[in-house]
C-alpha positions in Angstrom: -40.4 1.9 -29.8 -42.7 0.2 -27.4 -43.8 -3.2 -27.0 -46.7 -3.9 -24.7 -47.8 -7.6 -22.9 -51.0 -7.9 -21.9 -52.4 -11.4 -19.7 -56.4 -11.8 -20.9 -58.6 -13.8 -21.0 -60.8 -14.6 -23.4 -64.4 -15.5 -22.3 -66.2 -16.2 -25.4 -64.6 -17.5 -28.4 -63.8 -14.5 -30.9 -61.2 -13.2 -33.8 -61.2 -9.6 -33.0 -59.7 -7.4 -30.1 -60.9 -4.2 -29.2 -59.3 -1.7 -27.4 -58.7 2.1 -26.9 -56.0 3.8 -29.1 -55.4 7.3 -30.0 -52.6 8.6 -32.4 -50.6 5.0 -31.7 -49.2 2.7 -34.8 -49.1 -0.9 -34.1 -46.3 -3.0 -35.8 -47.5 -6.2 -34.9 -49.7 -8.1 -32.3 -49.9 -11.7 -31.1 -52.0 -13.9 -29.0 -50.9 -16.6 -27.1 -52.9 -19.2 -25.3 -51.8 -19.8 -21.6 -49.9 -23.6 -20.8 -48.5 -23.3 -24.6 -51.7 -25.3 -25.6 -52.0 -23.9 -28.8 -49.7 -21.5 -31.1 -48.9 -18.0 -31.4 -51.6 -16.3 -33.6 -50.5 -13.4 -35.3 -53.0 -10.9 -35.7 -53.8 -9.9 -39.8 -55.4 -6.7 -39.6 -55.6 -3.7 -37.3 -58.4 -1.5 -38.0 -58.3 2.3 -36.5 -61.7 4.2 -35.2 -60.0 7.4 -34.4 -63.6 9.3 -34.0 -63.6 6.6 -31.0 -60.1 6.1 -30.0 -60.7 2.5 -30.8 -58.6 -0.2 -32.8 -59.8 -3.3 -33.7 -57.0 -6.6 -33.8 -58.2 -9.2 -36.2 -56.7 -12.7 -36.3 -56.7 -15.0 -39.0 -58.7 -17.7 -36.7 -60.5 -18.5 -33.2 -59.2 -17.1 -30.1 -60.4 -19.6 -27.9 -61.7 -19.6 -24.6 -59.4 -19.1 -21.8 -56.4 -17.5 -20.6 -52.9 -16.5 -22.4 -50.8 -13.0 -23.4 -51.3 -10.7 -26.3 -48.5 -9.1 -27.1 -48.1 -5.8 -29.4 -45.2 -3.8 -30.4 -45.9 -0.2 -31.5 -44.8 3.0 -32.0 -46.3 6.6 -30.3 -45.7 10.0 -30.4 -43.8 12.0 -27.2 -46.2 14.8 -28.1 -47.1 18.7 -27.2 -50.6 18.5 -26.0 -49.8 18.5 -22.2 -51.7 14.8 -22.6 -50.6 11.3 -23.0 -47.4 10.5 -23.3 -45.8 14.2 -23.5 -42.9 16.3 -23.6 -42.5 19.3 -21.0 -39.8 22.1 -21.9 -37.5 23.4 -19.4 -34.1 25.0 -18.9 -30.9 23.6 -17.8 -29.4 26.0 -14.7 -26.7 27.2 -17.1 -29.7 27.7 -19.8 -30.0 25.1 -22.2 -33.5 24.0 -23.4 -33.8 20.4 -22.8 -36.9 18.2 -22.7 -38.4 15.5 -20.1 -41.1 13.2 -20.8 -44.0 13.1 -18.9 -47.4 11.9 -18.6 -51.1 12.9 -18.3 -53.6 10.5 -18.5 -56.5 10.9 -17.0 -59.4 11.2 -18.0 -59.1 9.5 -21.4 -55.1 9.7 -22.4 -54.0 5.7 -21.4 -54.4 5.1 -25.2 -51.9 7.9 -25.8 -49.3 5.9 -24.6 -50.0 2.5 -24.9 -53.0 0.2 -26.2 -55.1 -0.3 -23.3 -58.7 -1.4 -22.0 -58.9 2.9 -20.9 -62.1 3.1 -18.3 -61.5 3.1 -14.9 -63.4 0.1 -14.7 -61.2 -2.0 -15.9 -58.1 -2.3 -13.8 -54.9 -4.3 -13.9 -51.6 -4.7 -12.1 -48.8 -2.9 -14.3 -45.2 -4.9 -14.4 -43.4 -1.0 -15.8 -40.0 -0.7 -17.6 -38.1 1.7 -19.3 -35.3 1.9 -20.9 -33.5 5.9 -20.4 -30.4 7.9 -21.1 -28.7 6.8 -17.8 -28.4 10.2 -16.9 -31.7 10.8 -16.5 -34.0 10.1 -13.3 -36.9 7.6 -14.5 -39.5 7.5 -11.8 -43.1 5.5 -12.0 -45.9 4.8 -9.1 -43.8 2.0 -7.8 -40.1 1.5 -6.4 -37.3 0.3 -8.8 -36.6 -3.0 -8.4 -34.1 -3.4 -10.9 -31.6 -1.3 -13.0 -29.2 -2.3 -15.4 -27.4 -1.6 -18.5 -29.4 -1.9 -22.1 -27.6 -4.7 -24.3 -27.4 -2.6 -26.9 -26.6 0.5 -26.0 -24.4 1.3 -22.6 -25.8 4.8 -22.8 -29.2 3.5 -21.9 -30.5 2.3 -18.8 -32.6 0.0 -18.2 -35.2 0.9 -15.2 -37.4 -2.2 -13.8 -40.1 -1.1 -11.6 -42.0 -2.9 -8.7 -45.6 -4.7 -10.0 -48.1 -2.3 -8.8 -51.6 -3.3 -6.9 -54.6 -3.4 -9.0 -55.6 -0.3 -10.6 -57.2 1.7 -13.6 -54.7 2.8 -16.8 -55.8 6.6 -15.9 -53.5 6.4 -12.6 -50.4 5.2 -14.3 -47.6 7.2 -14.9 -43.6 8.2 -15.5 -41.8 10.7 -15.7 -37.8 10.5 -17.0 -36.0 14.4 -16.5 -33.6 16.5 -15.0 -34.5 16.3 -11.2 -33.2 17.1 -7.5 -35.3 15.8 -4.2 -35.9 15.7 -1.3 -36.8 13.1 1.7 -38.6 12.6 4.2 -40.6 9.1 6.0 -44.1 9.7 7.4 -44.7 8.0 10.9 -46.0 4.9 9.3 -43.1 4.4 7.8 -43.8 5.2 4.0 -41.1 6.9 1.9 -42.3 10.5 1.1 -39.9 12.3 -1.8 -40.5 15.8 -3.5 -38.8 16.2 -6.5 -38.0 19.6 -8.0 -36.3 21.0 -10.3 -32.4 20.9 -10.6 -30.8 23.5 -7.9 -34.0 24.1 -6.3 -34.7 21.0 -4.0 -34.6 23.9 -1.0 -38.0 24.5 -2.6 -39.5 20.9 -1.9 -39.2 21.3 1.8 -42.1 22.9 2.6 -44.4 20.7 0.5 -42.4 17.8 2.6 -43.4 18.7 5.7 -47.1 18.9 4.6 -46.4 15.3 2.7 -45.2 13.6 6.4 -47.9 15.0 8.4 -51.1 14.5 5.7 -49.8 10.4 4.8 -50.7 9.5 8.8 -53.7 12.1 9.0 -55.8 10.1 6.2 -54.4 7.0 7.4 -56.0 7.9 10.9 -59.4 9.4 9.4 -59.7 6.4 7.3 -58.4 3.8 9.3 -56.8 2.2 6.0 -53.0 2.3 5.6 -51.5 4.2 2.5 -50.9 0.8 0.5 -47.7 1.0 -1.4 -43.9 1.6 -0.3 -43.5 5.0 -1.2 -45.4 8.3 -2.8 -43.1 10.7 -5.2 -44.6 14.4 -5.3 -43.2 16.0 -8.7 -43.2 19.2 -10.5 -43.5 19.1 -14.1 -42.8 22.5 -16.1 -45.6 22.2 -18.6 -48.8 20.9 -16.7 -52.6 21.8 -17.4 -54.3 21.0 -14.8 -53.0 21.8 -10.8 -51.8 18.4 -9.8 -52.4 14.8 -11.4 -53.3 12.3 -8.0 -51.3 9.3 -10.1 -51.3 6.6 -7.3 -47.3 6.4 -6.0 -46.2 9.5 -8.5 -47.5 12.7 -8.4 -47.3 15.0 -10.8 -48.0 18.9 -10.1 -47.3 22.0 -11.9 -44.0 23.6 -10.6 -46.3 27.0 -8.7 -48.4 23.9 -7.1 -45.7 22.2 -5.0 -42.4 24.7 -4.5 -41.9 27.2 -2.0 -38.8 29.3 -1.6 -39.0 30.7 1.9 -37.5 34.2 1.1 -39.7 34.6 -2.4 -42.9 32.5 -2.1 -45.8 34.7 -0.7 -48.5 33.2 1.9 -51.4 32.8 -0.6 -48.3 30.3 -2.2 -48.5 28.4 0.7 -51.6 27.8 1.3 -52.3 27.0 -2.3 -49.7 24.4 -2.2 -51.0 23.2 1.0 -54.4 22.5 -0.2 -53.7 20.8 -3.2 -51.0 18.4 -1.5 -54.0 17.7 1.1 -56.0 16.8 -2.6 -54.0 14.6 -4.2 -52.4 12.7 -1.0 -56.1 11.8 -0.5 -57.1 10.9 -3.7 -54.9 8.1 -3.0 -57.3 6.3 -1.0 -60.9 8.1 -2.4 -60.0 7.5 -6.3 -56.9 5.5 -6.0 -57.8 2.6 -3.5 -61.6 2.4 -4.2 -62.1 4.2 -8.1 -65.8 5.2 -9.7 -67.4 3.0 -11.5 -67.5 5.5 -14.5 -66.6 9.1 -14.8 -70.8 10.1 -14.3 -69.4 9.4 -10.1 -66.3 11.9 -11.5 -68.0 13.9 -8.4 -67.1 11.2 -6.0 -63.9 11.5 -6.3 -63.0 15.2 -7.1 -65.9 16.7 -5.0 -64.2 14.5 -2.0 -61.0 15.3 -2.1 -61.7 19.2 -2.4 -63.3 19.1 0.7 -61.4 17.2 3.1 -58.0 18.9 1.7 -60.0 21.7 3.8 -59.8 19.3 6.9 -56.3 18.4 6.6 -55.0 21.9 6.0 -57.1 22.8 9.1 -55.3 19.8 10.8 -51.7 21.1 9.3 -52.3 24.5 10.0 -55.2 26.0 12.0 -54.7 29.0 11.8 -55.5 29.5 8.1 -59.0 29.2 9.2 -59.6 27.9 5.9 -62.8 26.5 6.6 -64.0 29.9 6.6 -62.1 30.3 3.1 -63.1 27.2 1.9 -67.0 29.8 2.1 -65.5 31.9 -0.5 -63.4 29.6 -2.4 -65.7 26.9 -3.1 -69.0 27.2 -1.8 -70.6 30.7 -3.0 -68.8 29.9 -6.4 -70.6 26.2 -6.9 -73.7 28.6 -5.9 -73.1 31.2 -8.6 -72.4 28.7 -11.3 -75.4 26.2 -10.2 -77.6 28.9 -10.5 -77.1 29.1 -13.5 -79.8 27.3 -16.2 -76.9 26.0 -18.0 -75.9 24.4 -15.1 -75.8 20.6 -14.3 -76.6 17.8 -11.8 -73.8 17.0 -9.8 -73.9 13.3 -11.5 -73.8 14.0 -15.0 -74.0 11.0 -18.0 -70.9 10.8 -19.8 -70.5 9.4 -23.3 -67.7 10.3 -25.6 -63.9 11.3 -24.3 -64.8 14.8 -24.8 -67.8 14.9 -22.4 -65.6 13.5 -20.1 -63.3 17.0 -20.1 -66.3 19.2 -19.6 -67.1 18.3 -16.0 -63.7 19.2 -14.3 -66.4 22.0 -13.3 -66.9 24.3 -10.1 -69.9 21.5 -9.9 -68.1 18.1 -9.9 -65.4 20.2 -6.8 -67.2 22.7 -5.4 -70.4 21.7 -5.5 -69.4 18.7 -5.3 -67.5 19.6 -1.8 -70.1 21.6 -0.7 -72.9 18.9 -0.5 -70.2 16.7 1.4 -70.1 19.6 3.7 -73.6 19.5 4.7 -73.6 16.0 4.7 -70.5 15.8 7.4 -72.6 17.9 9.1 -75.6 16.6 8.7 -74.2 13.2 9.8 -71.3 14.3 12.6 -67.5 13.6 12.2 -67.9 10.0 14.3 -70.9 8.5 12.3 -68.8 9.9 8.9 -65.8 8.5 9.8 -67.6 5.1 10.3 -69.3 5.1 7.0 -66.4 6.5 5.0 -64.0 3.6 6.8 -66.2 0.7 5.5 -67.0 1.8 2.0 -62.9 1.8 1.7 -62.6 -2.1 3.5 -65.5 -3.1 1.0 -65.1 -1.6 -2.5 -60.5 -1.6 -2.1 -59.1 -2.5 -5.5 -62.5 -2.2 -6.9 -65.0 0.2 -8.1 -68.0 2.1 -6.5 -70.7 4.7 -7.9 -72.6 7.5 -5.6 -74.8 5.2 -4.2 -72.7 2.4 -2.6 -71.2 5.5 -0.9 -75.0 6.6 0.4 -75.1 3.2 2.1 -72.0 2.8 4.1 -72.7 6.5 4.9 -76.3 5.6 5.8 -75.9 1.8 7.5 -73.2 4.0 9.9 -75.5 7.0 11.1 -79.3 5.2 11.1 -80.1 8.5 8.7 -82.0 8.4 5.4 -78.8 9.6 3.4 -79.7 8.2 -0.1 -83.1 10.0 -0.2 -81.7 13.4 1.1 -79.0 13.5 -1.0 -80.5 12.2 -4.5 -81.9 15.7 -4.6 -78.7 17.2 -4.4 -77.0 15.6 -6.8 -79.3 13.9 -9.2 -81.1 17.1 -9.8 -79.3 20.9 -10.6 -79.6 24.0 -9.2 -80.7 24.8 -5.5 -83.1 25.9 -3.3 -83.4 29.7 -2.0 -85.0 28.9 1.4 -87.6 31.6 2.0 -87.8 33.2 6.1 -90.9 35.0 8.2 -91.4 35.3 11.5 -93.7 36.2 14.4 -93.6 36.4 18.2 -95.8 34.8 20.1 -95.2 35.1 23.6 -91.8 33.8 24.6 -91.6 31.9 21.1 -90.6 32.9 17.7 -92.8 31.1 15.3 -91.1 30.8 11.9 -92.6 30.1 8.3 -90.2 28.8 6.1 -90.9 27.9 2.3 -88.3 26.5 0.0 -88.0 27.0 -3.8 -85.6 27.1 -6.9 -83.5 30.1 -6.8 -82.6 30.7 -11.1 -80.2 33.8 -11.4 -82.6 35.6 -13.3 -85.0 35.3 -10.1 -87.3 32.4 -8.2 -88.4 29.9 -10.1 -92.4 30.3 -11.1 -92.8 27.3 -13.4 -95.4 24.7 -12.5 -93.1 22.0 -12.1 -90.8 23.1 -9.2 -88.2 20.7 -7.9 -87.9 20.0 -4.1 -84.6 19.0 -1.9 -84.4 17.6 1.5 -82.4 21.0 3.2 -81.0 20.5 6.2 -81.9 22.9 7.7 -79.9 24.8 11.5 -81.1 28.1 13.0 -79.5 29.5 16.0 -80.3 32.7 17.6 -78.3 36.1 18.8 -78.4 34.6 22.2 -75.4 32.5 21.5 -74.3 32.9 17.6 -72.2 30.1 17.2 -74.6 27.3 19.2 -76.9 25.5 16.8 -80.5 25.9 18.7 -82.8 24.3 16.4 -82.2 21.4 13.4 -84.3 19.9 11.3 -85.2 18.4 7.7 -87.5 20.2 5.1 -89.1 17.9 2.6 -91.8 19.9 1.7 -91.9 23.2 0.5 -92.8 24.7 3.1 -93.7 24.2 7.4 -93.4 26.3 10.1 -91.0 25.8 13.0 -91.4 26.9 16.8 -88.8 27.9 18.8 -88.7 28.2 22.3 -88.0 31.0 24.6 -86.8 33.5 22.2 -87.3 37.1 23.9 -88.6 39.7 20.7 -85.6 41.5 20.9 -83.1 38.5 19.6 -82.7 37.7 16.1 -82.7 34.5 14.6 -80.7 33.3 11.9 -81.0 30.4 9.7 -77.5 28.1 8.5 -75.3 29.4 11.1 -71.2 28.6 9.5 -73.2 28.7 6.0 -72.7 25.1 5.9 -76.4 24.3 3.8 -75.8 24.5 0.0 -79.0 27.6 -0.1 -79.3 30.7 -0.2 -81.5 32.4 2.3 -84.3 35.6 1.4 -85.6 37.0 4.6 -88.3 39.1 5.3 -86.9 43.2 5.8 -87.5 43.5 9.5 -84.9 39.6 10.2 -82.9 40.9 7.9 -83.1 44.4 9.8 -82.7 43.0 12.8 -79.4 40.6 12.3 -77.3 43.8 10.2 -76.2 45.1 14.0 -74.4 41.6 14.0 -72.5 42.6 11.2 -71.5 45.8 12.3 -70.6 44.9 16.1 -69.1 41.4 14.4 -71.6 39.6 16.7 -72.3 36.7 14.1 -69.9 34.6 13.1 -67.4 35.5 10.8 -68.7 32.4 8.4 -72.1 34.3 8.9 -70.9 38.1 8.1 -69.9 36.4 4.7 -73.2 34.3 4.2 -75.4 37.5 4.5 -73.5 39.7 2.6 -73.0 37.0 -0.5 -76.5 35.8 -0.2 -77.6 39.5 -0.7 -75.7 40.5 -4.1 -76.6 37.3 -6.1 -80.5 38.6 -4.5 -79.5 41.5 -6.2 -78.1 40.4 -9.4 -81.2 38.3 -9.4 -83.1 41.1 -9.6 -85.3 40.0 -6.3 -83.9 43.2 -4.5 -82.3 46.3 -5.0 -78.0 46.7 -5.5 -78.6 50.0 -3.4 -79.4 47.1 -1.0 -76.5 45.4 -0.9 -73.9 48.4 -1.6 -75.8 50.0 2.0 -75.2 46.7 3.6 -70.7 47.1 2.5 -70.5 49.8 4.2 -71.8 48.5 7.5 -68.6 45.7 7.2 -66.0 49.0 7.7 -65.1 47.4 11.4 -64.3 44.5 9.3 -61.0 42.6 10.6 -61.7 39.0 8.7 -59.6 38.7 5.7 -61.8 36.3 4.2 -64.7 38.4 5.0 -62.6 41.3 3.0 -61.8 38.9 0.2 -65.6 37.7 -0.5 -66.5 41.6 -0.9 -63.4 42.6 -2.1 -65.1 39.6 -5.1 -68.5 40.8 -5.3 -67.5 44.9 -5.4 -65.2 43.4 -8.4 -67.7 41.9 -10.0 -70.1 45.3 -9.4 -67.0 47.2 -10.8 -66.2 45.1 -13.5 -70.6 45.5 -14.5 -70.1 49.5 -14.0 -67.3 50.0 -16.0 -70.0 49.8 -19.3 -71.3 52.6 -17.8 -70.4 56.4 -17.7 -69.8 56.5 -14.2 -67.3 54.0 -13.3 -64.8 56.4 -11.5 -67.9 57.3 -8.6 -67.7 52.7 -7.7 -63.7 53.4 -7.6 -64.7 56.2 -4.9 -67.0 53.9 -3.2 -64.6 51.0 -3.2 -61.3 53.6 -2.3 -64.2 54.7 1.3 -65.0 50.8 2.0 -61.1 50.4 2.3 -59.4 53.3 3.3 -59.9 53.0 7.6 -58.7 49.3 7.2 -55.7 49.9 4.9 -54.6 52.8 7.2 -55.0 49.7 10.4 -52.8 47.7 8.1 -50.2 49.6 6.9 -47.7 48.5 4.7 -44.9 46.8 7.4 -45.7 43.9 8.7 -46.3 44.0 12.3 -44.6 41.7 15.4 -47.4 38.7 16.5 -49.0 39.4 12.7 -49.7 35.8 11.0 -50.9 34.3 7.6 -54.5 35.7 7.8 -52.4 39.1 8.3 -50.6 39.2 5.3 -53.4 37.8 2.8 -55.4 41.0 4.4 -52.9 43.1 3.9 -51.9 42.7 0.1 -55.5 42.1 -1.1 -56.4 45.5 0.7 -53.3 47.4 -0.4 -54.2 46.0 -3.9 -58.0 47.1 -3.4 -57.1 50.5 -2.9 -54.4 51.0 -5.3 -56.2 49.5 -8.2 -58.7 51.9 -7.4 -56.9 55.0 -7.7 -56.7 55.3 -3.6 -53.5 58.4 -4.4 -50.9 57.7 -0.7 -51.3 53.9 -1.9 -50.1 54.5 -5.5 -47.6 57.0 -3.7 -46.3 54.9 -1.9 -46.0 51.5 -4.4 -44.7 53.6 -7.0 -41.7 54.4 -4.5 -41.5 50.7 -2.9 -41.6 49.2 -6.8 -38.9 51.6 -7.5 -36.5 50.5 -5.1 -37.3 47.1 -5.2 -36.3 47.1 -9.8 -33.0 49.4 -8.5 -32.2 46.6 -6.0 -32.4 48.7 -3.2 -34.7 47.1 -0.8 -36.4 44.1 -2.7 -40.3 43.6 -1.7 -41.1 41.5 0.5 -43.2 38.3 -1.8 -46.8 39.9 0.1 -46.2 42.3 -1.0 -45.2 41.8 -4.7 -48.7 41.1 -6.5 -50.7 44.5 -4.3 -47.5 46.9 -5.7 -47.3 45.2 -9.9 -50.9 45.8 -10.1 -50.6 49.2 -8.8 -48.3 51.0 -10.4 -49.2 49.1 -13.7 -53.2 49.5 -13.9 -51.4 53.4 -13.8 -48.2 53.1 -15.5 -47.3 53.9 -18.7 -44.8 51.9 -21.5 -42.2 51.9 -19.6 -43.3 50.3 -16.4 -44.7 47.4 -18.7 -40.9 47.4 -20.1 -39.6 47.3 -16.5 -42.6 44.4 -15.6 -41.1 42.0 -18.6 -38.0 42.1 -17.6 -38.9 41.3 -14.2 -40.5 38.8 -16.0 -37.4 37.3 -18.3 -35.2 37.7 -14.8 -37.9 35.3 -12.7 -36.0 32.3 -11.8 -39.2 31.3 -9.8 -42.1 30.0 -11.8 -44.6 31.5 -9.4 -42.9 35.2 -9.4 -43.6 34.7 -13.7 -47.2 33.7 -13.1 -47.4 36.6 -10.5 -46.5 39.1 -13.0 -48.3 36.9 -15.6 -51.7 38.2 -13.9 -51.3 41.2 -13.3 -50.3 42.6 -16.7 -53.2 43.0 -18.2 -53.7 46.2 -15.6 -52.1 48.6 -17.8 -54.9 50.7 -19.4 -53.5 52.0 -22.7 -55.1 50.3 -25.6 -50.8 50.0 -28.0 -50.1 48.4 -24.7 -52.7 45.6 -24.3 -52.1 44.7 -27.1 -48.6 43.5 -26.6 -49.4 41.9 -23.3 -51.8 40.1 -25.7 -48.7 39.1 -27.9 -46.4 38.6 -25.1 -49.3 36.0 -23.8 -48.7 33.8 -26.5 -44.9 34.3 -26.8 -42.2 31.4 -26.3 -42.2 32.9 -22.8 -45.2 32.1 -21.6 -45.6 28.5 -20.4 -48.9 27.2 -22.5 -50.9 26.3 -19.5 -50.3 30.0 -18.5 -51.3 32.1 -21.7 -54.4 31.5 -20.8 -54.4 33.7 -17.4 -52.3 36.1 -18.8 -55.6 36.9 -21.8 -57.8 36.6 -19.3 -56.2 39.1 -17.3 -56.7 41.2 -19.9 -60.2 40.5 -20.2 -61.1 41.3 -16.6 -59.5 44.7 -16.4 -61.1 47.5 -18.5 -64.1 47.7 -21.1 -61.1 48.1 -23.5 -59.3 45.2 -22.6 -62.2 43.0 -22.6 -63.0 44.2 -26.1 -59.1 43.6 -26.8 -58.7 40.1 -25.2 -61.9 38.7 -27.4 -61.2 39.9 -30.8 -57.6 38.2 -29.7 -59.1 35.0 -28.9 -61.3 35.2 -31.9 -58.2 35.8 -34.1 -55.9 33.2 -32.9 -58.5 30.3 -32.5 -57.0 28.1 -34.7 -53.4 28.5 -32.6 -55.2 28.5 -29.2 -58.1 25.4 -29.9 -54.9 23.6 -31.2 -53.1 24.4 -27.9 -55.8 23.2 -25.4 -59.0 21.2 -27.2 -60.2 18.8 -25.2 -58.6 20.0 -22.4 -60.2 22.3 -19.2 -58.5 25.5 -20.5 -60.1 26.0 -23.1 -63.1 26.4 -21.0 -61.2 28.8 -18.7 -60.3 30.9 -21.9 -63.7 31.0 -23.0 -64.8 31.6 -19.8 -62.3 34.3 -19.0 -62.5 36.4 -22.4 -66.1 36.8 -22.3 -68.0 36.4 -19.1 -67.7 40.0 -18.2 -69.6 41.1 -21.4 -73.1 43.4 -20.7 -74.9 43.7 -23.8 -77.1 41.3 -25.5 -75.9 41.6 -28.6 -72.6 40.0 -27.6 -74.2 36.9 -26.2 -75.2 36.7 -29.7 -71.7 37.9 -31.1 -70.1 34.9 -28.9 -72.7 32.3 -29.9 -72.3 32.4 -33.7 -68.3 32.7 -33.0 -68.7 29.2 -31.6 -71.5 27.5 -33.7 -69.0 27.9 -36.4 -65.4 27.2 -34.2 -66.3 24.2 -32.7 -65.4 23.5 -29.1 -66.9 20.2 -28.1 -65.2 20.2 -24.7 -67.0 23.9 -24.0 -69.9 23.7 -25.3 -71.3 24.0 -21.7 -69.1 27.6 -21.0 -70.5 28.8 -24.1 -74.2 28.4 -23.2 -73.1 29.4 -19.4 -71.3 32.8 -20.6 -73.5 33.9 -22.7 -76.2 33.2 -20.5 -73.9 35.6 -17.9 -74.2 38.0 -20.4 -77.7 38.1 -21.1 -77.8 38.4 -16.3 -75.1 41.1 -16.5 -77.4 42.9 -19.3 -80.5 42.6 -18.1 -78.9 43.8 -14.0 -77.6 47.0 -15.9 -80.5 48.3 -17.5 -82.4 47.3 -14.1 -80.3 48.9 -11.2 -77.9 51.5 -13.4 -79.6 54.6 -12.6 -80.3 53.5 -8.8 -77.0 52.7 -8.3 -75.4 56.1 -10.2 -77.9 58.0 -7.7 -77.1 56.5 -4.6 -73.2 57.1 -5.2 -73.7 60.9 -6.0 -76.0 61.0 -3.1 -73.7 59.3 -0.5 -70.9 62.1 -1.7 -73.7 65.2 -1.8 -73.1 67.7 1.5 -76.0 67.2 3.7 -78.8 70.2 3.8 
């Protein structure tokens, strides 16, 4: 049984109090006016409105105006839903199954742990005490100020924590379990601890290093000190999100926090650095200053998703992380936002189930992309000045999007609100259409904008416009912006002086502006040599290719044009450029799995990736760094999956040595090797893989295996993998990636995964309902179909099986299926002809 005491203020005399409460039984409630003025009044009725997650406490007489104390005794449940106050299963080093009790309150689940006013703008201070078994670690937002044996049971301890600052309910947290920790101090005197599963303290060191560097970086960047005496970062076994920024007690999935120097790959290190950077940014942006309501969620998430890259760039300059941002966040947001079923960054949110749905790529990735564009438009110095005044003005309070614009406008003197509202209040983004002519030494550019749609350009009457910051560079100095303009009308003409006729002109250097570009064919032709000879910056080589790829999907150019462009990347050295190419070729390969010439696109992939594969080889060489390791893994995995014989043979040889313990694979080679041997493997390969999964001590290794299991080809083995996804061996949050891996790997896998989701819908929905995992599951299982009738089937399934938190995702998936089908109809023959022709001997 739990007890809560609330210092409350009655503004108007009333005999009812309404609070948020879910899955909680109230035993007694009473109100005591302050200063002993009146008697304690016991509530006589508790009326639960379960749909709205509220309870009304009724009192026999009116509570008079003024302050008082509300006391509630209640019983709640420690649930298995990975939200609210829940239990998380783990095994001790000896293999015994035990449970930790942990919390996850964002967005609207503090009400599952205690009755409260569970809205971001209703802030309070919290005094938390926990009664726990004395051999367990008990943590909360603040430091422990008292520990004493429980008077009635000496196996229990009463642990009391310091009073928190004024804060929102969704950031309150407590964890009770068995953990080890490593500890450090930041240069500004904050105690930092990373809590790990017992016996794995060593694996917390990397995150500790990042956190200790990051706190002073933000302290300096915002020019506002971190407001608490300590911060704990803790790895939780069963955890739905990647991490959660609870103030002073940040919770993480194990794979987002733990790094083992021997068994962690480079991409895991990078992931941990980004997630630590993201969550620590929230300690200021979100926790100290909180959004007024969930409509402004994007402010929290978009901002943290942008600044995590700034922070990692500061800690690890060799990661070239801003180029990776373009591939990981910017292009992903453009793809989603081109759909008719996208949504504006700022969304009106009513019911809690609607809140869960906006934790998507628009809030995070488009949010981060428009903040990156804004930062570029304002300049770093004024941006920091504006951020500082925003945090000072609203600390311990709440703010809306407009409040941030005001502060940045005052700092920069630029029309921020006017420019930015076109990006946050309307969905979508423009395509900038560019043509040029030479007049003497001047280049005249004709530039126009219209809304870009995944189904082609928007030709309706009421075409929206954006305020578009446009930068222009020339071949003379590709890294330097020659001209900046703000396009605030449908079209304009720009003159660039002193550009000789043989020089190219490029829009959007650095790929910072959130828009696609369609060049005239002559302009495009002049840019292509810059890809071959690498004079264009890596991020611009990537952007050009990505723009053309999305124009081909929208039917504005032929896919054959993109394949020709891709062949120009044969000398490409940059990891992120290859990663984006690889991703788009994956989309194409998946699309063409619906045809009878799937093998021809595999051959194209093999031809494109072989030269870089030969250059890199299997062994890492002296002087190589982080990006070389990422590139090697990417290229070998791509070649292996596409059936490149020498890669397949070498992968099999190394896999055998690895399994027999002769020569353990380096962590960076495991994913590509596992993927390759499974893709071309049999039931013995799958059994070996499942055995490796069982033996793996590290969650990262288990996840690595889970993500590639779906590559197996035989129908009976695909079924086996799907059954495994729901077994006890896979943590509940990871089932989704196993099913997604099956759906994404082959035509048969796609059908089998969708059937599996339908057959097991009740269990899956029960597990993930109301969280973003249900949306992810649906997207991964059905997004790859390319037949019109599948869109109808998906739509009708979800009409009879409601998933309120994934309604928009279902609409987006149906739209994607229809777009895929149209793309295939339109371009399949031309692609086939091109692939045959490139192999034909010259006549």
